[in-house]
Every structure is written in structure tokens, then in C-alpha cells.
KOLKOLNU-738388 format. One record per residue (C-alpha): x negated, y negated, z. Coordinates in steps of 0.02 Angstrom, whole numbers, padded with zeros to 5 digits, always signed. Last residue first. Layout:
// KOLKOLNU-738388
XYZ;...
// end
This chain:
// KOLKOLNU-738388
-02323+00406-00936;-02235+00236-00955;-02142+00284-01114;-02079+00448-01042;-02019+00366-00881;-01929+00229-00980;-01846+00361-01089;-01786+00454-00934;-01715+00295-00855;-01628+00245-01016;-01556+00421-01027;-01478+00408-00853;-01412+00232-00885;-01331+00290-01047;-01257+00443-00961;-01184+00339-00818;-01104+00217-00940;-01031+00359-01045;-00964+00447-00890;-00858+00294-00848;-00695+00381-00883;-00518+00335-00931;-00351+00413-00890;-00184+00344-00941;-00017+00373-00857;+00170+00361-00893;+00140+00337-01078;+00256+00232-01185;+00138+00261-01334;+00098+00077-01363;+00093+00044-01177;-00041+00177-01148;-00150+00115-01291;-00131-00065-01235;-00181-00022-01056;-00333+00081-01110;-00394-00056-01227;-00363-00191-01096;-00457-00092-00964;-00612-00072-01070;-00606-00252-01137;-00752-00324-01038;-00856-00169-01067;-00901-00007-00977;-00808-00036-00814;-00913-00011-00660;-00920+00123-00528;-01011+00127-00360;-00870+00037-00269;-00744+00163-00336;-00624+00100-00469;-00442+00146-00480;-00339+00067-00618;-00159+00050-00561;-00019+00014-00684;+00159-00054-00671;+00138-00184-00534;+00274-00315-00521;+00350-00271-00352;+00194-00241-00247;+00238-00119-00107;+00188+00032-00212;+00014-00046-00233;-00009-00036-00044;+00028+00150-00045;-00093+00171-00190;-00229+00078-00095;-00190+00184+00058;-00217+00340-00046;-00386+00277-00108;-00441+00240+00071;-00379+00409+00130;-00481+00495-00006;-00637+00391+00032;-00631+00442+00215;-00606+00360+00386;-00460+00250+00340;-00474+00108+00465;-00411-00040+00364;-00462-00204+00282;-00380-00287+00133;-00447-00418+00013;-00341-00481-00131;-00437-00545-00282;-00369-00637-00435;-00409-00812-00369;-00594-00767-00345;-00641-00781-00160;-00704-00600-00157;-00834-00644-00289;-00902-00787-00182;-00904-00678-00026;-01005-00549-00122;-01141-00676-00171;-01139-00745+00008;-01190-00578+00083;-01056-00492+00188;-01120-00438+00358;-01099-00252+00374;-01000-00134+00484;-00875-00084+00351;-00703-00038+00417;-00636+00040+00255;-00637-00118+00150;-00496-00114+00023;-00527-00226-00127;-00376-00275-00231;-00393-00347-00406;-00270-00429-00525;-00218-00393-00702;-00109-00480-00831;-00179-00651-00784;-00255-00666-00960;-00432-00685-00890;-00400-00535-00777;-00341-00433-00927;-00502-00480-01018;-00605-00392-00884;-00751-00491-00814;-00681-00489-00636;-00679-00298-00639;-00861-00285-00697;-00913-00410-00563;-00816-00315-00431;-00899-00150-00475;-01075-00226-00479;-01053-00321-00315;-00972-00170-00235;-01125-00065-00274;-01238-00187-00186;-01122-00205-00036;-01078-00023-00011;-01037-00018+00176;-00865+00058+00146;-00775+00038-00019;-00611+00054-00114;-00577-00044-00273;-00402-00055-00348;-00386-00141-00517;-00201-00181-00527;-00104-00205-00688;+00068-00288-00696;+00013-00461-00644;+00160-00566-00584;+00072-00620-00423;-00084-00676-00517;-00045-00862-00532;+00013-00855-00351;-00165-00837-00287;-00236-00670-00235;-00214-00634-00052;-00330-00644+00098;-00383-00535+00244;-00226-00427+00240;-00241-00298+00378;-00204-00112+00371;-00213-00032+00542;-00214+00143+00464;-00038+00113+00394;+00018+00284+00453;+00185+00362+00407;+00219+00252+00256;+00405+00245+00230;+00542+00282+00107;+00436+00362-00029;+00472+00323-00210;+00456+00442-00357;+00507+00592-00252;+00404+00746-00294;+00462+00847-00443;+00520+01029-00452;+00689+00988-00378;+00792+01113-00277;+00972+01058-00251;+01045+01224-00312;+00938+01321-00189;
// end
């Protein structure tokens, strides 16, 4: 037991199942050196994806080419509306398709894919029904983590969900 290590390996040698991962299109070369990745997983969530993708595209780190976006479609059986196609064609967006079968497997495959990207240092995971609070949310979290030499940073969108919840309640009270 002298070789026992408490930590998991930091780099895996192979991915056992790629879940038929297909690259639909890549971000342009101006984003290939981005060190932050906004990873969005979805299946059949067009309306939610529009909101999540819009909030990701509006991030200041995207405008500075420090971040890029990857969307992993878990075998959706929908026809993409033109407004989503337009967002997916943004130069910072990579679109992948796979057969994951569950949200957890989709998120894990996104992380496996991120491991294959040489310049990435940070991954911000965003579900299709999430949105970032403000245009500098990711930048503030990234700068804070870099300043303290952190290995990880955790943010939350609970504030956005609470505000929307209370707005809905107030609107109901005012209309009754």
C-alpha cells in the first residue's frame, strides 16, 4: 500500500465511450486560445437554450476573446428555429451532438471534451435553463479566482431565480 494515492488522476488516458460525439461546427480561430469555456448542455430545450446562449454570448469575456462557448446537443429531435441557428453561428460557439441519454452524462462528456482542448483553464457549466446574472458575471468570478490562484470557483444563479420568483408573486398580488 505504499503507492496508494488519495487523489484521482489529474488526466485520464482515454475516454471509454465517446457517445457518438460529432462536431457540427467549431468556433473560429480567433477563439482557439480562449482559456475559459462556457459549456451548455441541452436536449429539446429550444426556448431555454435561447436565453442561456444569449446570456453567454453577452459576457464580457466573450467580447475580449478570453472565453468561448460549446453547446452539446443530446440528440434533440427538434427543428432548430432560425433565431437559435443565428446564435449558434456566432464565431465563439462550437456545436457538438452526441447520444448521452441523461443530463449527467451530457455534462460529463462536455468536461471530457474540454480536457481535449489545449488552452482551456476554466470551465463554466451552464444548463440550458440557466442564465448568467449580468454581462460581467463570469469575468468577476474568473478574475477573483485568478487573483487568489484558486483551482476552482463556484458561482450560483439563485439570485436571478429568486428575483424572477418574487417579481411573479408581486405581479400576482398587484393584479388581484
